[in-house]
C-alpha positions, 0 to 999 in steps of 0.5 A: 488826330491820331498824332495829336493824343499820341502826342498828348501821351507821349508828352504826359508819360515823359512828364512822369504819369503811368498813362495805363487805362488812359483812354483819348478818343478824339482829343476833346474829351467829350467821347462817353469812351474818353477814361481817365481815373481820378488819380490821373487827373490830381497827378495832372495837375500836380504837374501842373502846379509845380511848373512856375511858368504855367501855373499861374496862369493856369490855375488863375484860369479855374472859376472859383467855387461859389463864385464864378462858372459852373461852379457858382452855385457850390460851398455857399456858408461853408469853408471852402467857399473861395478856397477852392477853383476847380472844373466840374464834369457831368454826362450821364450818370457820372459827375467829376470836379478837378481842380485844387483846395486852399488847405488851412495849413496853406498848402495848396492841394491838387484833387480830382474825384470822379463818381460813375455808375451812381443809383442817385440823383444827379443833384443828390450826388454833387451834393455828396462830392462837395462835403467831401469838397469842402472836407477837403478844406477842413 
């Protein structure tokens, strides 16, 4: 497993990602000891977006906010409906979303938001992050 983790870190470092503070423990991303900053995640998404061969395939695997997957309930009645492709993440007291928003300027923006150790309910934090993502579409 250590060889696989090292290969991942070497690959992303070679693509220009600053891997300082990027912690991979088991390769699955499910360990609570795995860590990545929102900046690093957004940078990875931007690097993928710059890869003309990979991006269309990758982009179409992401659920469409308000329409599919674990993000089906988001963005109802908002300008973001149908304009955000994203994945959600949750472990105890950590909520995250990462993906791409279609900005009114016509640009596609990569983003990642992560909330850690919040004191409100997960539902409340999800709503707060949803409002932030809606703002990104305006």
